[in-house]
Wavefront OBJ file of the C-alpha trace (Angstrom):
o trace
v 110.934 -121.442 11.114
v 111.379 -123.940 8.266
v 114.438 -126.158 7.613
v 115.870 -128.421 5.133
v 113.150 -131.001 5.697
v 110.883 -128.975 3.496
v 113.226 -129.589 0.153
v 112.170 -131.777 -2.339
v 113.617 -135.214 -3.119
v 115.867 -133.935 -5.587
v 117.475 -131.416 -3.024
v 115.691 -128.381 -4.426
v 113.245 -125.975 -2.357
v 110.072 -125.494 -3.712
v 109.360 -122.238 -5.516
v 106.691 -121.203 -3.054
v 108.977 -121.359 -0.200
v 111.651 -119.728 -2.119
v 108.808 -117.077 -2.753
v 108.013 -117.016 0.958
v 111.848 -116.041 1.572
v 111.950 -113.625 -0.789
v 108.746 -111.794 0.830
v 110.561 -111.841 4.295
v 113.701 -110.092 2.733
v 111.621 -107.492 1.016
v 109.559 -106.975 4.226
v 113.087 -105.869 5.699
v 114.299 -109.029 7.077
v 117.987 -109.742 7.057
v 119.357 -112.207 4.235
v 121.435 -113.797 6.777
v 118.581 -114.722 9.235
v 116.302 -115.851 6.653
v 119.039 -117.994 4.989
v 119.979 -119.763 8.157
v 116.173 -120.427 9.077
v 115.950 -122.141 5.456
v 119.395 -123.874 5.807
v 120.661 -122.401 2.504
v 123.716 -119.994 1.780
v 123.269 -116.366 1.406
v 124.235 -116.472 -2.010
v 121.471 -118.967 -3.130
v 119.041 -116.518 -1.390
v 120.697 -113.595 -3.258
v 120.477 -115.717 -6.291
v 116.786 -116.390 -5.802
v 115.640 -112.675 -5.258
v 117.829 -111.622 -8.336
v 115.929 -114.676 -10.583
v 112.517 -113.590 -9.086
v 113.256 -110.111 -9.932
v 114.144 -110.589 -13.365
v 111.867 -113.462 -14.311
v 109.267 -113.540 -11.439
v 108.001 -117.227 -10.360
v 109.044 -118.697 -13.534
v 112.548 -117.549 -12.945
v 112.894 -119.336 -9.607
v 111.880 -122.697 -11.468
v 115.059 -122.921 -13.572
v 116.903 -126.085 -13.197
v 120.498 -125.819 -11.893
v 123.489 -125.766 -14.286
v 124.598 -123.288 -17.352
v 121.961 -121.044 -18.354
v 119.946 -121.977 -21.639
v 120.941 -120.456 -24.985
v 123.936 -120.311 -27.083
v 127.342 -119.335 -25.552
v 129.145 -117.191 -28.482
v 132.926 -116.670 -27.663
v 134.723 -113.437 -28.858
v 136.528 -114.079 -31.959
v 139.977 -113.819 -31.587
v 142.361 -111.845 -33.768
v 145.117 -114.658 -34.534
v 147.289 -112.080 -36.540
v 147.519 -109.605 -33.389
v 147.963 -112.173 -30.914
v 150.983 -113.865 -32.846
v 152.332 -110.482 -33.593
v 152.247 -109.438 -30.137
v 153.555 -112.667 -28.915
v 156.532 -112.493 -31.361
v 157.254 -108.844 -30.451
v 157.189 -110.144 -26.759
v 159.742 -112.950 -27.337
v 161.962 -110.675 -29.282
v 162.123 -108.287 -26.072
v 162.527 -111.183 -23.760
v 165.583 -112.652 -25.974
v 167.155 -109.141 -25.941
v 166.812 -109.134 -22.250
v 168.247 -112.461 -21.820
v 171.273 -111.248 -23.982
v 171.853 -108.234 -21.788
v 171.615 -110.090 -18.586
v 174.498 -112.586 -19.905
v 176.758 -109.728 -20.935
v 176.474 -108.432 -17.520
v 176.959 -111.721 -15.884
v 180.161 -112.317 -18.093
v 181.429 -108.958 -16.959
v 180.834 -109.555 -13.209
v 182.433 -113.071 -13.644
v 185.513 -111.326 -15.257
v 185.745 -108.675 -12.475
v 185.564 -111.097 -9.847
v 188.228 -113.328 -11.394
v 190.435 -110.300 -11.391
v 189.829 -109.345 -7.932
v 190.351 -112.710 -6.589
v 193.482 -113.310 -9.002
v 192.196 -116.683 -9.935
v 192.648 -117.941 -13.644
v 189.729 -118.336 -15.982
v 188.971 -121.867 -17.096
v 191.939 -122.910 -18.921
v 194.233 -119.839 -18.800
v 197.302 -118.985 -16.621
v 197.019 -116.198 -14.015
v 198.689 -112.994 -15.196
v 200.458 -112.289 -11.975
v 201.522 -114.874 -9.320
v 199.921 -114.387 -5.903
v 202.667 -116.875 -4.544
v 205.003 -115.249 -2.487
v 208.670 -116.295 -2.555
v 211.156 -116.295 0.536
v 214.801 -115.587 -0.425
l 1 2 3 4 5 6 7 8 9 10 11 12 13 14 15 16 17 18 19 20 21 22 23 24 25 26 27 28 29 30 31 32 33 34 35 36 37 38 39 40 41 42 43 44 45 46 47 48 49 50 51 52 53 54 55 56 57 58 59 60 61 62 63 64 65 66 67 68 69 70 71 72 73 74 75 76 77 78 79 80 81 82 83 84 85 86 87 88 89 90 91 92 93 94 95 96 97 98 99 100 101 102 103 104 105 106 107 108 109 110 111 112 113 114 115 116 117 118 119 120 121 122 123 124 125 126 127 128 129 130 131 132
């Protein structure tokens, strides 16, 4: 059973130790027990296995960080983005207009039910009762 003390000074496991761990998993040991023995995460061990399968022992010796090579971004069609954005904005503005109409309608209906005047207007029907 190997522990973290076998790590190099930089905190990386030696390639030979990684290969031994991969061989243990290939022989049928579970990833979790092997990773616990080594003091690494299951994800790290799975990454080692994937790197070993794709690049052999050299695949395990890669430095941490982004993979080498240029990263290419997919080109964005600016016209399509702006067109769809403009359509979405117009749709949202129409929705806001409809909601405003509904709010105004319900405000007026509520005032009519309560018998309270709108701002600056006198009530049509007086709610005061007078005794004679």
